[in-house]
ZANU-433539 format. One line per field, with one value per atom (N, C-alpha, C): x negated, y negated, z; residue in three letters; residue number from 0. Coordinates in nm, 2 decimals. Last residue first. Example, Ala and Ser with C-alpha at 12.3 -4.5 7.8 and 13.67 -1.06 7.14 Angstrom:
<pts>
X [-1.28/-1.37/-1.29/-1.32/-1.23/-1.32]
Y [0.22/0.11/0.00/0.57/0.45/0.33]
Z [0.71/0.71/0.79/0.78/0.78/0.78]
res [ser/ser/ser/ala/ala/ala]
n [1/1/1/0/0/0]
</pts>
This chain:
<pts>
X [-12.93/-12.88/-13.00/-12.95/-12.84/-12.81/-13.20/-13.16/-13.07/-13.19/-13.21/-13.15/-13.07/-12.99/-13.00/-13.36/-13.21/-13.15/-13.45/-13.52/-13.45/-13.33/-13.33/-13.39/-13.40/-13.27/-13.25/-13.70/-13.63/-13.51/-13.74/-13.72/-13.66/-13.77/-13.81/-13.82/-13.61/-13.71/-13.76/-13.37/-13.51/-13.64/-13.20/-13.24/-13.36/-13.20/-13.20/-13.23/-13.10/-13.24/-13.32/-12.84/-12.97/-13.11/-12.69/-12.75/-12.88/-12.60/-12.73/-12.76/-12.58/-12.73/-12.74/-12.26/-12.30/-12.42/-12.27/-12.22/-12.32/-12.40/-12.45/-12.40/-12.19/-12.31/-12.40/-12.00/-11.96/-12.08/-12.10/-12.03/-12.08/-12.12/-12.26/-12.23/-11.81/-11.95/-12.08/-11.82/-11.75/-11.74/-11.93/-11.99/-11.87/-11.89/-11.97/-12.03/-11.56/-11.59/-11.71/-11.54/-11.60/-11.56/-11.25/-11.36/-11.46/-11.02/-11.10/-11.22/-10.83/-10.92/-11.00/-10.47/-10.62/-10.73/-10.46/-10.51/-10.51/-10.31/-10.23/-10.30/-10.55/-10.47/-10.32/-10.74/-10.73/-10.70/-10.67/-10.58/-10.71/-10.92/-10.85/-10.78/-10.88/-10.87/-10.86/-11.16/-11.11/-11.03/-11.16/-11.18/-11.11/-11.13/-11.26/-11.28/-10.99/-11.04/-11.18/-10.76/-10.88/-10.96/-10.56/-10.54/-10.62/-10.73/-10.75/-10.65/-10.66/-10.80/-10.85/-10.38/-10.43/-10.62/-10.39/-10.37/-10.38/-10.51/-10.55/-10.53/-10.30/-10.42/-10.51/-10.12/-10.11/-10.20/-10.15/-10.20/-10.12/-10.24/-10.33/-10.28/-9.97/-10.06/-10.19/-9.88/-9.77/-9.92/-10.09/-10.07/-9.97/-10.28/-10.18/-10.14/-10.61/-10.47/-10.41/-10.85/-10.74/-10.58/-11.04/-11.04/-10.94/-11.04/-11.20/-11.15/-10.73/-10.83/-10.94/-10.74/-10.66/-10.71/-10.96/-10.98/-10.89/-10.84/-11.01/-11.04/-10.65/-10.59/-10.73/-10.77/-10.71/-10.66/-11.07/-10.92/-10.88/-11.35/-11.27/-11.17/-11.69/-11.57/-11.49/-11.90/-11.79/-11.61/-12.12/-12.02/-11.89/-11.97/-12.03/-12.13/-11.96/-11.91/-11.93/-11.98/-12.08/-12.08/-11.81/-11.91/-12.07/-11.62/-11.61/-11.78/-11.62/-11.65/-11.66/-11.64/-11.78/-11.74/-11.38/-11.49/-11.63/-11.25/-11.22/-11.35/-11.37/-11.41/-11.38/-11.20/-11.31/-11.43/-11.01/-11.02/-11.15/-10.94/-10.95/-10.96/-11.02/-11.08/-11.01/-10.97/-10.91/-11.01/-11.11/-11.11/-11.02/-11.10/-11.21/-11.13/-10.94/-10.81/-10.95/-11.09/-10.95/-10.89/-11.23/-11.33/-11.12/-11.09/-11.15/-11.16/-11.01/-10.93/-10.94/-11.26/-11.19/-11.07/-11.29/-11.40/-11.30/-11.15/-11.09/-11.20/-11.20/-11.10/-11.09/-11.46/-11.38/-11.32/-11.33/-11.48/-11.46/-11.21/-11.17/-11.21/-11.42/-11.34/-11.24/-11.57/-11.59/-11.51/-11.40/-11.45/-11.49/-11.39/-11.31/-11.29/-11.66/-11.60/-11.49/-11.67/-11.79/-11.73/-11.48/-11.48/-11.51]
Y [-8.94/-8.90/-8.95/-8.98/-8.99/-8.98/-8.92/-9.02/-9.02/-8.59/-8.68/-8.77/-8.61/-8.56/-8.61/-8.61/-8.69/-8.67/-8.39/-8.53/-8.62/-8.12/-8.20/-8.33/-8.18/-8.18/-8.26/-8.25/-8.20/-8.18/-8.40/-8.39/-8.31/-8.20/-8.37/-8.39/-8.03/-7.99/-8.11/-8.05/-8.13/-8.05/-7.95/-7.91/-7.95/-8.12/-7.97/-7.87/-8.36/-8.34/-8.20/-8.37/-8.44/-8.40/-8.18/-8.10/-8.24/-8.41/-8.25/-8.18/-8.66/-8.63/-8.51/-8.56/-8.66/-8.63/-8.50/-8.38/-8.49/-8.72/-8.61/-8.45/-8.86/-8.90/-8.77/-8.73/-8.84/-8.85/-8.72/-8.62/-8.65/-9.03/-8.91/-8.78/-9.07/-9.20/-9.06/-8.92/-8.91/-8.92/-9.06/-8.96/-8.91/-9.39/-9.34/-9.16/-9.49/-9.42/-9.34/-9.83/-9.69/-9.58/-9.90/-9.91/-9.81/-10.16/-10.04/-10.01/-10.19/-10.21/-10.11/-10.38/-10.22/-10.29/-10.48/-10.50/-10.37/-10.46/-10.46/-10.50/-10.26/-10.35/-10.32/-10.08/-10.21/-10.29/-9.83/-9.96/-9.99/-9.74/-9.74/-9.88/-9.54/-9.67/-9.65/-9.53/-9.51/-9.59/-9.44/-9.56/-9.48/-9.24/-9.31/-9.43/-8.99/-9.02/-9.12/-9.06/-9.03/-8.99/-9.28/-9.04/-9.03/-9.46/-9.41/-9.23/-9.58/-9.52/-9.42/-9.61/-9.48/-9.46/-9.81/-9.68/-9.55/-10.00/-9.96/-9.74/-10.05/-10.02/-9.97/-10.13/-10.05/-9.99/-10.31/-10.23/-10.09/-10.55/-10.52/-10.35/-10.59/-10.56/-10.42/-10.72/-10.63/-10.52/-10.89/-10.84/-10.70/-11.06/-11.06/-10.90/-11.13/-11.00/-11.03/-11.19/-11.27/-11.20/-11.08/-11.13/-11.17/-11.34/-11.24/-11.27/-11.22/-11.31/-11.33/-10.93/-10.98/-11.13/-10.91/-10.85/-10.95/-11.03/-11.06/-11.01/-10.84/-11.01/-11.06/-10.61/-10.59/-10.74/-10.60/-10.63/-10.61/-10.42/-10.55/-10.51/-10.23/-10.22/-10.39/-10.17/-10.21/-10.18/-10.09/-9.92/-10.03/-10.26/-10.08/-10.14/-10.42/-10.48/-10.33/-10.36/-10.50/-10.52/-10.18/-10.13/-10.23/-10.37/-10.33/-10.18/-10.41/-10.53/-10.42/-10.25/-10.26/-10.37/-10.14/-10.08/-10.15/-10.37/-10.33/-10.25/-10.33/-10.49/-10.44/-10.09/-10.16/-10.24/-10.22/-10.14/-10.10/-10.45/-10.46/-10.37/-10.28/-10.36/-10.35/-9.95/-10.06/-10.11/-9.65/-9.69/-9.81/-9.48/-9.62/-9.69/-9.33/-9.42/-9.56/-9.18/-9.20/-9.32/-9.08/-9.19/-9.25/-8.93/-9.00/-9.11/-8.75/-8.80/-8.91/-8.58/-8.70/-8.81/-8.46/-8.56/-8.63/-8.26/-8.39/-8.46/-8.12/-8.21/-8.27/-8.08/-8.16/-8.23/-7.88/-7.96/-8.10/-7.69/-7.75/-7.88/-7.60/-7.67/-7.72/-7.46/-7.60/-7.65/-7.21/-7.38/-7.47/-7.11/-7.23/-7.33/-7.05/-7.13/-7.21/-6.88/-6.99/-7.10/-6.67/-6.77/-6.92]
Z [10.08/10.21/10.30/9.84/9.90/9.98/9.79/9.81/9.84/9.72/9.88/9.92/9.48/9.58/9.69/9.40/9.35/9.48/9.50/9.46/9.48/9.37/9.54/9.50/9.08/9.13/9.27/8.94/9.00/9.10/8.64/8.84/8.87/8.44/8.42/8.56/8.28/8.39/8.47/8.10/8.04/8.15/8.30/8.12/8.08/8.46/8.51/8.36/8.50/8.38/8.46/8.78/8.68/8.70/8.87/8.80/8.69/9.12/9.18/9.04/9.04/9.07/9.05/9.10/9.05/9.03/9.37/9.27/9.16/9.52/9.56/9.41/9.52/9.41/9.40/9.66/9.52/9.50/9.88/9.82/9.70/9.97/9.93/9.87/9.93/9.89/9.84/10.19/10.08/9.93/10.36/10.40/10.26/10.41/10.29/10.23/10.37/10.41/10.32/10.45/10.34/10.36/10.63/10.64/10.52/10.79/10.69/10.67/11.07/11.01/10.97/11.14/11.08/11.03/11.50/11.35/11.29/11.77/11.57/11.46/11.86/11.88/11.79/11.59/11.71/11.78/11.39/11.49/11.62/11.11/11.22/11.28/10.78/10.88/11.08/10.51/10.63/10.70/10.15/10.30/10.47/10.01/10.04/10.13/10.02/10.17/10.14/9.87/9.86/9.87/10.06/10.01/9.94/10.03/10.20/10.11/9.89/9.86/9.94/9.81/9.71/9.74/10.01/10.02/9.96/9.91/10.00/10.04/9.74/9.67/9.77/9.85/9.78/9.75/10.04/10.09/10.02/9.82/9.87/9.96/9.75/9.68/9.69/9.98/9.90/9.82/10.01/10.15/10.02/9.67/9.81/9.86/9.69/9.70/9.74/9.76/9.65/9.59/9.87/9.73/9.66/10.14/10.07/9.87/10.18/10.17/10.13/10.19/10.14/10.08/10.40/10.27/10.14/10.64/10.59/10.44/10.67/10.57/10.58/10.73/10.61/10.54/10.89/10.89/10.74/10.76/10.76/10.78/10.88/10.84/10.81/10.97/11.12/11.04/10.87/10.92/10.99/10.59/10.71/10.79/10.43/10.57/10.63/10.21/10.22/10.38/10.12/10.11/10.21/10.14/10.25/10.30/9.86/9.97/10.13/9.68/9.72/9.81/9.74/9.78/9.78/9.58/9.71/9.77/9.40/9.41/9.61/9.30/9.26/9.37/9.35/9.41/9.37/9.14/9.25/9.35/8.88/8.92/9.13/8.91/8.86/8.96/8.99/8.78/8.86/9.23/9.19/9.05/9.13/9.28/9.25/9.00/8.95/9.04/9.19/9.03/8.99/9.34/9.34/9.21/9.09/9.13/9.27/9.03/8.94/9.00/9.31/9.26/9.17/9.25/9.41/9.37/9.06/9.04/9.14/9.14/9.03/8.96/9.35/9.35/9.33/9.16/9.30/9.31/9.00/9.00/9.02/9.28/9.20/9.06/9.34/9.46/9.38/9.07/9.12/9.26/9.10/8.95/9.01/9.27/9.28/9.18/9.26/9.39/9.33]
res [unk/unk/unk/unk/unk/unk/unk/unk/unk/unk/unk/unk/unk/unk/unk/unk/unk/unk/unk/unk/unk/unk/unk/unk/unk/unk/unk/unk/unk/unk/unk/unk/unk/unk/unk/unk/unk/unk/unk/unk/unk/unk/unk/unk/unk/unk/unk/unk/unk/unk/unk/unk/unk/unk/unk/unk/unk/unk/unk/unk/unk/unk/unk/unk/unk/unk/unk/unk/unk/unk/unk/unk/unk/unk/unk/unk/unk/unk/unk/unk/unk/unk/unk/unk/unk/unk/unk/unk/unk/unk/unk/unk/unk/unk/unk/unk/unk/unk/unk/unk/unk/unk/unk/unk/unk/unk/unk/unk/unk/unk/unk/unk/unk/unk/unk/unk/unk/unk/unk/unk/unk/unk/unk/unk/unk/unk/unk/unk/unk/unk/unk/unk/unk/unk/unk/unk/unk/unk/unk/unk/unk/unk/unk/unk/unk/unk/unk/unk/unk/unk/unk/unk/unk/unk/unk/unk/unk/unk/unk/unk/unk/unk/unk/unk/unk/unk/unk/unk/unk/unk/unk/unk/unk/unk/unk/unk/unk/unk/unk/unk/unk/unk/unk/unk/unk/unk/unk/unk/unk/unk/unk/unk/unk/unk/unk/unk/unk/unk/unk/unk/unk/unk/unk/unk/unk/unk/unk/unk/unk/unk/unk/unk/unk/unk/unk/unk/unk/unk/unk/unk/unk/unk/unk/unk/unk/unk/unk/unk/unk/unk/unk/unk/unk/unk/unk/unk/unk/unk/unk/unk/unk/unk/unk/unk/unk/unk/unk/unk/unk/unk/unk/unk/unk/unk/unk/unk/unk/unk/unk/unk/unk/unk/unk/unk/unk/unk/unk/unk/unk/unk/unk/unk/unk/unk/unk/unk/unk/unk/unk/unk/unk/unk/unk/unk/unk/unk/unk/unk/unk/unk/unk/unk/unk/unk/unk/unk/unk/unk/unk/unk/unk/unk/unk/unk/unk/unk/unk/unk/unk/unk/unk/unk/unk/unk/unk/unk/unk/unk/unk/unk/unk/unk/unk/unk/unk/unk/unk/unk/unk/unk/unk/unk/unk/unk/unk/unk/unk/unk/unk/unk/unk/unk/unk/unk/unk]
n [114/114/114/113/113/113/112/112/112/111/111/111/110/110/110/109/109/109/108/108/108/107/107/107/106/106/106/105/105/105/104/104/104/103/103/103/102/102/102/101/101/101/100/100/100/99/99/99/98/98/98/97/97/97/96/96/96/95/95/95/94/94/94/93/93/93/92/92/92/91/91/91/90/90/90/89/89/89/88/88/88/87/87/87/86/86/86/85/85/85/84/84/84/83/83/83/82/82/82/81/81/81/80/80/80/79/79/79/78/78/78/77/77/77/76/76/76/75/75/75/74/74/74/73/73/73/72/72/72/71/71/71/70/70/70/69/69/69/68/68/68/67/67/67/66/66/66/65/65/65/64/64/64/63/63/63/62/62/62/61/61/61/60/60/60/59/59/59/58/58/58/57/57/57/56/56/56/55/55/55/54/54/54/53/53/53/52/52/52/51/51/51/50/50/50/49/49/49/48/48/48/47/47/47/46/46/46/45/45/45/44/44/44/43/43/43/42/42/42/41/41/41/40/40/40/39/39/39/38/38/38/37/37/37/36/36/36/35/35/35/34/34/34/33/33/33/32/32/32/31/31/31/30/30/30/29/29/29/28/28/28/27/27/27/26/26/26/25/25/25/24/24/24/23/23/23/22/22/22/21/21/21/20/20/20/19/19/19/18/18/18/17/17/17/16/16/16/15/15/15/14/14/14/13/13/13/12/12/12/11/11/11/10/10/10/9/9/9/8/8/8/7/7/7/6/6/6/5/5/5/4/4/4/3/3/3/2/2/2/1/1/1/0/0/0]
</pts>
């Protein structure tokens, strides 16, 4: 069962990387992290990154589908924010096995940086 769970987890993380794997989406994530925890209104994201509304909606939807961003409605405004918990999991996954072959650093020391 652990192997299947690990395979599912790897597939989930691969999908997250794929979602961030375009230059506009990576810029969106960087911008949302700079505005964390409040986030930004869609119009602010588009204006700051010079991304047209229709294209921006597509990018935000892709990021939201992979749980990389959260969205909340306040009146007529949609606020987007980075899902730092999902990003923390992703970084923890990358660093979990770090240095285990040569035992240079305890993996727990690196993972704790992500917390």
